C-alpha positions in Angstrom: -11.3 -15.3 -16.7 -10.7 -18.8 -18.2 -13.8 -20.7 -18.3 -13.5 -24.2 -16.9 -14.1 -26.9 -19.4 -16.3 -29.9 -18.0 -16.7 -28.0 -14.9 -18.4 -30.7 -13.0 -15.8 -33.6 -13.9 -13.0 -31.1 -12.7 -15.1 -29.9 -9.6 -15.4 -33.4 -8.4 -11.6 -34.1 -9.1 -10.9 -30.9 -6.8 -13.3 -32.0 -4.3 -11.5 -35.4 -4.3 -8.2 -33.7 -3.7 -9.7 -31.5 -1.0 -10.9 -34.6 1.0 -7.5 -36.1 0.6 -6.1 -33.1 2.2 -8.2 -33.4 5.0 -7.5 -37.2 5.4 -3.8 -36.6 5.1 -3.0 -33.2 6.6 -6.4 -33.4 9.3 -6.2 -30.4 11.6 -4.0 -28.3 9.3 -6.6 -28.5 6.7 -9.6 -27.9 9.0 -7.5 -24.9 10.5 -6.9 -23.4 6.6 -10.6 -23.9 6.0 -11.8 -21.8 9.0 -9.1 -19.2 9.4 -9.4 -15.5 8.7 -6.6 -15.1 6.2 -7.4 -16.0 2.7 -5.6 -19.4 1.9 -5.5 -21.7 -1.3 -3.7 -24.7 -2.3 -2.5 -25.3 -6.0 -1.7 -28.7 -7.6 2.5 -28.5 -8.1 2.1 -31.5 -10.4 0.1 -29.2 -13.5 0.9 -26.2 -15.5 -0.2 -23.2 -14.2 -0.5 -24.5 -10.4 -4.3 -25.0 -10.6 -6.1 -24.3 -7.6 -7.6 -27.2 -6.1 -8.4 -25.8 -2.6 -9.8 -22.4 -1.1 -11.0 -21.6 1.7 -13.9 -19.1 2.6 -11.8 -16.2 3.6 -10.2 -16.3 -0.3 -13.7 -15.9 -1.3 -14.4 -13.2 0.7 -11.9 -11.2 -0.3 -11.7 -11.9 -3.9 -15.8 -12.0 -4.4 -15.7 -15.5 -6.6 -17.8 -18.3 -5.8 -15.9 -21.7 -5.1 -16.6 -23.4 -8.3 -15.1 -20.3 -9.9 -12.0 -20.3 -8.2 -11.5 -24.0 -8.4 -9.3 -25.7 -11.5 -8.5 -22.0 -12.2 -4.5 -20.9 -12.7 -3.0 -19.6 -9.6 -2.7 -16.1 -11.5 -5.9 -15.9 -12.7 -7.2 -13.0 -10.2 -4.0 -10.8 -11.0 -4.4 -7.4 -12.1 -2.2 -7.0 -14.6 -1.5 -10.6 -16.0 1.5 -9.2 -18.2 3.3 -7.5 -15.1 7.0 -8.7 -15.3 7.8 -7.2 -11.7 4.9 -9.2 -10.3 5.3 -12.4 -12.0 8.8 -11.8 -10.8 8.2 -12.0 -7.4 5.5 -14.6 -7.3 7.9 -16.7 -9.4 10.7 -16.1 -6.3 7.9 -17.0 -3.8 7.5 -20.5 -5.7 11.0 -21.0 -5.4 11.5 -19.9 -1.9 13.8 -17.1 -2.9 11.8 -14.3 -1.3 12.3 -13.5 2.5 9.4 -11.1 3.1 6.5 -12.1 0.3 5.5 -10.4 -2.3 3.2 -7.4 -2.6 0.9 -8.3 -5.7 -1.7 -6.1 -7.1 -5.0 -8.4 -7.6 -8.4 -7.8 -8.9 -11.9 -8.8 -7.7 -14.6 -10.3 -9.2 -16.4 -7.0 -9.3 -13.4 -5.6 -10.9 -12.1 -3.6 -7.9 -8.5 -4.1 -7.1 -6.5 -4.4 -4.1 -2.7 -5.4 -2.8 -2.0 -8.5 -0.9 0.8 -9.7 0.3 1.6 -12.9 -0.9 3.2 -16.1 0.9 4.1 -19.2 -0.7 4.9 -22.8 0.8 5.8 -26.4 -0.7 3.9 -29.2 0.5 6.0 -32.1 0.0 5.0 -36.0 -0.1 6.9 -38.9 1.7 9.5 -38.8 -1.2 10.1 -35.1 -0.5 8.6 -34.3 -3.9 6.6 -30.9 -4.1 2.9 -31.9 -5.0 1.4 -29.2 -3.8 1.5 -25.5 -2.9 0.2 -23.8 -0.3 -0.2 -19.7 -0.4 -1.6 -17.3 1.9 -2.8 -13.5 1.1 -2.8 -10.6 3.4 -4.8 -7.7 2.2 -2.8 -4.8 2.5 -5.6 -2.4 1.5 -5.7 -0.4 4.6 -1.8 -0.3 4.7 -1.7 1.2 1.1 -4.3 3.5 1.8 -2.7 5.0 5.0 0.6 5.0 2.8 -1.1 6.9 0.2 -2.4 9.5 2.7 0.9 9.9 4.2 2.5 11.1 1.1 0.0 13.5 0.2 0.2 14.9 3.4 4.1 14.8 3.4 3.9 16.4 0.0 1.2 19.2 1.2 3.7 20.0 3.9 6.5 20.0 1.7 4.9 22.7 -0.7 3.8 24.9 2.2 7.3 25.1 3.7 8.8 25.7 0.3 6.3 28.6 -0.5 6.9 29.8 2.9 10.5 30.3 2.8 10.4 31.7 -0.7 8.2 34.6 0.9 10.4 34.9 3.7 13.5 35.8 1.1 11.2 38.2 -0.8 10.2 40.0 2.4 13.4 40.3 3.8 15.1 41.5 0.0 12.3 44.2 0.0 13.0 45.2 3.9 16.9 45.4 3.1 16.3 47.7 -0.2 13.7 50.1 2.1 16.3 51.1 4.8 19.6 50.7 6.5 18.8 50.7 10.2 18.8 47.1 11.3 16.0 47.5 14.2 13.5 49.0 11.5 14.7 46.5 9.1 14.0 43.5 11.3 10.7 45.0 12.9 9.6 45.7 9.3 10.2 42.1 8.6 8.6 40.6 11.5 5.2 42.9 11.0 5.0 41.1 7.7 6.1 37.8 8.7 3.8 37.7 12.1 0.9 39.5 11.7 -2.5 39.2 13.2 -3.9 35.7 12.4 -5.3 35.4 8.6 -2.7 37.8 7.6 0.6 35.9 8.1 2.6 34.7 5.3 2.3 31.3 7.0 -1.4 31.6 6.9 -1.5 32.0 3.4 0.7 29.2 2.4 -1.2 26.7 5.2 -4.6 27.8 3.8 -5.0 25.0 1.5 -4.4 22.6 4.2 -7.5 23.9 6.3 -9.6 24.0 3.0 -9.0 20.1 2.8 -10.5 19.6 6.5 -6.9 18.6 7.7 -5.2 19.8 10.6 -3.0 22.4 9.8 0.5 23.0 11.7 1.4 26.8 10.6 3.2 27.2 13.9 5.6 24.5 12.7 5.9 26.9 9.5 6.0 29.9 11.8 8.7 28.7 13.7 10.9 27.9 10.6 10.4 31.3 9.4 11.7 32.7 12.7 14.6 30.5 12.7 15.6 31.5 9.0 15.2 35.1 10.1 17.3 34.7 13.0 20.0 33.1 11.0 19.9 35.8 8.4 19.3 38.8 10.5 20.6 37.8 14.0 19.5 40.0 16.9 22.4 42.0 18.9 
C-alpha cells in the first residue's frame, strides 16, 4: 500500500473536504456516513481519484483505519492491481458505461480477499463539471460462496449420473451376452441394478456424497437408471 506523504497535512485537507461535503450536500453525506453499505467519495480532479471520504461500513469491510484510507488511490485495495479485466470494469463504472455494476476482487488489510459489486456515480458542481465520484460496495462473499457450493454439488451429481449410466450400460451388455430369454435378461439386469440397500449400483456411485455429509438423492439416479432400462429393454 502506498504510504501517505505529509499525512497530517493531507489528513487536514481530507477532513476539510468532508466538512465541505456536509455543508453542501447535508443529509446525503450524513446518511452515507451512517448507512450499512460501504461507501467512499473520491476527488475527480486528481490523478488516481484519491479517496477523500469513507464511511464506517467501508472501514469495517476492509479492516483499514480511516487515516489509512484517506488520500489513497481508489484502486488501492484491489486484490490484483494489474488485472486488466477488473480495471476495464472499473473504468466503465467511472465512465457511466456499466448497467449493472462491476464485480471486483478486493483484498482486506489482513490479506483476506472478498468479492464486491462496485457502483460509481459522478458528483457535479453547479457548472455541471464532475468534481467528485461516489462509490458504493456490496459485499458478495456469501453469494460467491453459495455459487461455489452449487457448482460443486452439480459437478458431483453429474459425476454420479455419468458413472451410474456407464455401469448400467455395462450390466446390460453382460446380461445380453449371458442368455436369450428376454424376461430372464431383464430380471438379471434389475437384480443387479436394484438390489438391497448398500449393494445397488446407485448406492455405490452416490456413496461419495454421503461421505461428505451431504444429502444424497440415490432415488433420482435410480429413477434415471430405470428409465434407461425401459428405453433399451421395454416390457411387453
